[in-house]
N, C-alpha and C positions, 0 to 999 in steps of 0.2 A: 504493500499500499504506500503510495507516495505521500511524503510529508509536505506541509505548506508553511512550516515555521520559518521565522526569520533566520534561525541558525543554519538551516539548509542553504539559504541564499548566500549567507556569509561564507559557508564552507565552499560553495561553488565558486565564489569570487576569491577564495583564499584570504579573506579579510580576518579570519580568526588566526592567521599566521602572519603577524606583522613583518617578520624578517624578509619575506619574499617581496613585500611592497617597499620596504626601506631600501633594499639592495638596488632597486631601480631609481629611487629618488636621490641616492648618494651621488651617482655620476652627474645627474642634473645639477646638484649643488656644486660639484667641482667646476662644471661649465660656467655657472653663473658667477662664481667668485674668481674666475679667470678672465672674465670680460673686462674691457677697459673701464667700464662704469660700474663700480661697486660702492655700496651694497645694492642689490636689486630691490625694487620697490615691493611693498607688501602686497598690493593687488596682483602683481605678476607672480609672486610666490604662491598665492592662494590659487590662482588659475592653473599654474603648472602642477600643483599638488593634486587638484581635482582631476586634471587631465591624466596625470600618471596613474592615479587609482583606477580611472575608467579604462585606460588602455591595458594596464596589467590585468584587470578583471576580465577584459575581453579575451586576452591571450590565454588566461586560465580556463575560461569556458570553452574556447576553441580547442584547447589541448584535451579537455575531458570529453568533448564530443567526438574528436578523432579516436580517442583511446577507450571509448566506453565498453569495447569488447575485450580489450587487453587488460585494462586496470583491474578487473575482478580476479585476474590470474596472478597479480603481483601483490605480495604481502603489504608493501608500503602504501599502495593506492586502492586496495580492495574496498575500503570503507568510504571512498569519495561518493558524493551524492548520486551522480549518474551511474557509477559502477555498481553501487549498492541498490539502485532502483528507487532511491528516495526522492527523486525528481525526474520528470519526463523530458524527452528530447525537445518537445515543443516549448516547454517552459524555459529550458536552457537557451534555446534559440531566441526567445523573446528577450531574455535578460542580456544576451550577447548584443542584440540590436540596440537595446537601451544604453549599454555601455558605449557603443560606437557613436550614438547620437549625442551622448554627453561629451564625449571627446571632440566631436565636431563643434558642439556649442562653445566649448572652451576655446578652440581655435578661432572661431568667429568673434569671440569677445576680446581677443588680443588687440593691441593698438593697430590702427590702420597701416602704419609704416612697416609692420612686420607680419601682418595677417596673411598676405598672399604667399610669402615664402614659407611660413609655417604650415599653411594649408597644403602646399606642394610637398613638403617634407612629410606631413602626416599621411598623405595619399601614398607616398613612396614607402612608408613604413608598413602600411596595412597588409600588402601581399606577404611580407616576411612574417609578420605576426600571425597570420592565418596559415601560412605554409609550414612554420616551424614544427607543429605537432606531427606532421606527416614525414618530416625529414628522417626520423629514426627508422623508417621503413625502406629508404632507398639511398641514404647518404651515410658513409662511415663516420662522419664527424658532425652530427646534427648540432652539437654545441657551437659550431662556427655560425650557424644560422641564428641561434639565439644571441650570440655575441654581436652580430651585425644589427639585430633588433635593438640591443642595448646601446649601440652606437648612436642611434637616433635620440636617445635620452640626453646626449650631449649636444647634437646639432640643433634640435628644436628649441631648447632653452636659450642657446646662444643666439639663434635667429630672433627669438621673441624679445630678447633684451637689447639687441643691437640693430635689428632690421636687416642683417646681412650675414653671410658666412665668410667674410673677409677677416678671418681671425688670425691668419698666419700660423706661426709655430705653436703658440699657446693652444689654439683650437685643434690643430692637427694632433698634437701630443696628448691632449686630453682625450680626444676620440680614440687614439691608439691605446692609451692606458685603460680605457673602459672596455674595449674589445678584448684585450688580452686578459684582463682581470676576470671578465665574465667567462671567457673560455676556461680559465683555470678553475674558478669556483664551481662552475656547472659540471666540469669533468669530475670533481670531487663528489658532487651531488649524485652523479650517475654511478659512482663506484658502489653505492649502497644496493643498486639493482642489477649488478652484473650477473649474478646466477640466474635470476628471473629473465633478464634480457637475452642471455645466451639460449636459454631453454625455449623462449618464444621467437627467436630469430630477429629480435629487435637490435638495432645498431646504436652504438654510443662511442664517444671518444675514449671513455674508460676501457671499453673492450678493444677498440681499434689500436689504441696505443699499448695495451698490454703492460709489460713491465716497465715501459717508458712513460707511463702515465704520471707517476710522482715527479720525476725530473721535469717533465713538461709543465706540470702545475707550478712547481717551484720557479721555473724559468719565467712563466707568465706573471707570477706575483712580482718577481724581481723587476721585470720589464715595466710593469704598471707603476711600481714604486719610483723607479728612475724617471720614467716619462713625465709623471706629474711634477717631479722636482724640476726638470728641464722646462716644462711649461710655465711653472711659477717663477723661475729665475729670469725668464725673459721679460718680466713685468716688475714694476716697483714692489718690493717685498720687505716686510719687517723681519728682522733676525729671529724673532720668536717662532717663525715657521720651522726652522731647522730642528730644534729639540723634539718637537711633536712628530715631524717627519721621520726622524731617526727611531723614535719610539714605535711608530707604525711599522717601520722596516724590521725591527727586532721581532715584533709580533708576527709579521708575515713569515719571517725565517722560522720562527718557533712552530707555526702551524705546518709549514712544509716538513720540518724535522719530525713532528709528531705523525704526520701522514706517512713518512718514510718508515718510521718504526712500526706502524700498524700494518704495513704491507709485506712484512717478512714471511708471512704464511703463504699458502697456495693462492693463486690469483683470484679464484672464484670463492674462496673461503678465508677472507682476511681475519686476523685475530680479533679486530674490533668489530662490534655489531653496527647495525644501521644507525643507531643513535649517535655513534661517534662521528659519522659523516654529517648528520644533522647539526651537531655541535660545531663542526668545522665550518659549515655554511653560516651559522649564527655568528661565529667569530669573525667571518669576513665582513658581516654587517658592521660589527664594532670597529674593525680596523679601517674599513672604508670611511666610517663616520669620523674616526680619528684623523685621517688624511683630510677630510673636509674641514674639521676644526682647525687643522694646521693652516689650510688655505684662508679660512675666515680670519684667523688671527694675523696671518702674514699679509693679508690684503686690506686689513682694517685701516 
């Protein structure tokens, strides 16, 4: 019997798991505090927050619609609303449409000088957002598709704040940092499902990279950390940026080392359980937020 409670809607949107929403907002914050004009206005921040929640919700619903026959066979996803039959496909499609309409309304509410560019970027994002859930069926590295989706979380805020994408190295490096960081943390997230994915014939970077997954993740974390510093140093910067940046770097190194230690067992049966990878994901939210704090302090 299908449920109609607000909790089911929240679960379908993943709003009951704030880490997944925050990890999209963090690169948007990096972008905003690297623009020439800081700090961003409060109305712009509110619009981008609402837009990010709508787009991430749409992505989650699209993912669950694609995977509604696979999710029941995976321990981590078996209790999701669509997989467990607690909500119907028609209702999920209606909520997906509502999310997309809210995202469109946010774009149309932006200042006229940036509205057209942001609308073009939003339209360019949509195919990737809707395509990503299917990528695991035909592409060995679906996390690359997600990383490219996350890259728009840098481009759209920058365009909204400045009215252009003429950001030079700060914008390019911020986009690059976001893409490689996303590939890294989503590869870790996929490690929890390796046994189920292999059994079901589903692809992921965690499976495709095999024993090279941990070095690849560590390399991505390091590249993102360095790229953000290079983006920041190209602009006027307060020295207080550097202690916070170094602290975040230590945290990223620590996470990579713990991941290395957890992977000493057989590839499909790591010594750490699925909750370990969930904690790794949550720690990336904290470390990404620390890097954002470094930028806010450095650019104040």
